[in-house]
C-alpha positions as CSV (number, residue, x, y, z in Angstrom):
1,M,103.2,-30.4,-52.1
2,V,105.9,-29.8,-49.9
3,G,104.8,-28.8,-46.2
4,G,103.8,-30.4,-43.0
5,G,100.9,-28.2,-41.4
6,N,97.4,-28.4,-41.6
7,S,97.0,-26.3,-44.7
8,T,99.2,-28.6,-46.7
9,G,97.2,-31.4,-45.3
10,Q,93.8,-29.8,-46.3
11,A,95.4,-28.8,-49.6
12,V,96.4,-32.5,-50.3
13,V,92.7,-33.4,-49.5
14,R,91.5,-31.4,-52.0
15,F,94.0,-31.8,-54.7
16,S,93.5,-35.6,-54.2
17,R,90.0,-35.3,-55.8
18,Y,91.3,-33.9,-59.4
19,A,94.8,-35.3,-59.5
20,R,96.0,-38.7,-60.5
21,Q,98.6,-39.0,-57.8
22,V,99.6,-36.3,-55.1
23,T,102.5,-36.8,-53.2
24,L,103.2,-35.0,-49.8
25,L,106.8,-34.3,-49.1
26,V,107.5,-33.5,-45.2
27,R,111.1,-32.8,-43.9
28,G,110.2,-33.8,-40.4
29,R,110.3,-37.5,-38.9
30,D,106.3,-37.5,-38.9
31,L,103.2,-35.7,-39.6
32,G,102.0,-35.5,-35.9
33,A,104.4,-32.9,-34.9
34,S,102.8,-30.2,-37.3
35,M,99.3,-31.7,-38.5
36,S,96.1,-32.4,-36.6
37,Q,95.3,-36.1,-36.3
38,Y,92.1,-36.1,-38.1
39,L,94.0,-35.0,-41.4
40,I,96.5,-37.6,-41.0
41,D,93.8,-40.4,-40.6
42,Q,92.2,-38.8,-43.7
43,L,95.4,-38.7,-45.5
44,S,96.2,-42.3,-45.0
45,G,92.7,-43.2,-46.4
46,I,93.2,-41.5,-49.6
47,P,94.5,-44.3,-52.3
48,N,96.3,-41.6,-54.6
49,V,98.2,-40.0,-51.8
50,D,101.5,-40.6,-51.0
51,V,103.3,-39.3,-47.9
52,R,107.0,-39.1,-47.7
53,V,108.4,-38.0,-44.2
54,R,112.2,-36.9,-43.7
55,T,112.4,-36.1,-47.4
56,Q,113.5,-32.8,-49.2
57,V,113.6,-31.4,-52.4
58,V,117.1,-31.0,-53.8
59,S,116.7,-30.2,-57.4
60,L,114.1,-29.4,-60.3
61,E,114.1,-30.8,-63.7
62,G,112.0,-29.0,-66.4
63,D,112.3,-27.0,-69.7
64,D,109.1,-25.0,-70.5
65,R,107.5,-26.2,-67.4
66,L,108.4,-28.7,-64.5
67,R,109.2,-32.4,-65.2
68,A,110.3,-33.6,-62.3
69,L,111.7,-33.2,-58.8
70,V,114.7,-34.8,-57.2
71,V,114.3,-35.7,-53.6
72,R,116.4,-37.2,-50.8
73,S,114.6,-39.1,-48.0
74,G,116.1,-39.9,-44.7
75,D,119.7,-40.8,-44.3
76,S,119.7,-42.0,-47.9
77,A,122.8,-40.4,-50.1
78,E,120.9,-41.6,-53.2
79,P,118.6,-38.7,-54.7
80,V,115.3,-40.3,-56.1
81,R,113.7,-38.6,-59.4
82,L,109.8,-38.2,-58.9
83,P,108.0,-36.9,-62.3
84,A,106.0,-33.8,-61.4
85,A,103.7,-31.6,-63.2
86,A,103.2,-29.1,-60.5
87,L,105.1,-28.2,-57.4
88,F,103.0,-26.8,-54.3
89,I,105.0,-25.2,-51.4
90,C,103.1,-24.5,-48.3
91,I,105.3,-22.8,-46.2
92,G,103.0,-20.8,-43.8
93,G,101.0,-17.6,-43.6
94,M,103.7,-15.3,-44.5
95,P,106.1,-16.8,-47.1
96,R,109.2,-14.9,-47.7
97,T,109.5,-15.3,-51.2
98,D,110.4,-11.8,-52.7
99,G,113.7,-12.7,-54.0
100,A,112.2,-15.8,-56.0
101,A,111.4,-13.9,-59.1
102,G,114.9,-12.8,-59.3
103,I,116.4,-16.5,-59.9
104,G,113.1,-17.4,-62.3
105,L,110.7,-18.8,-60.1
106,A,107.1,-17.7,-60.3
107,T,105.3,-17.2,-57.3
108,Q,101.6,-16.0,-56.2
109,R,99.7,-16.0,-53.1
110,C,96.8,-18.4,-53.3
111,R,94.3,-20.1,-51.0
112,V,92.9,-23.4,-51.3
113,P,89.1,-23.3,-50.6
114,G,87.9,-25.8,-48.2
């Protein structure tokens, strides 16, 4: 999952109940700038959740489905490959994804039930 807000934190908690591993990628330096403390505390106690701050997705690998994300963390020049079966991007209430279909990305609006 990519994002650092409360909606992302709630989605990570939810998905962690079903997924073997959930990785949260946050561009910012820490979660405290954009996420409530109760969610930060909750995420830190879930064993199958890995939170990576100062991290950005730089590319995707796949064939007929997603296979991996390539991310860069902090000041590191070396990208890291993370195997992945899905990618969820939480970018706000009104994402501007109109152009995504033109480059081959499938998008849909969704809401993660609490």
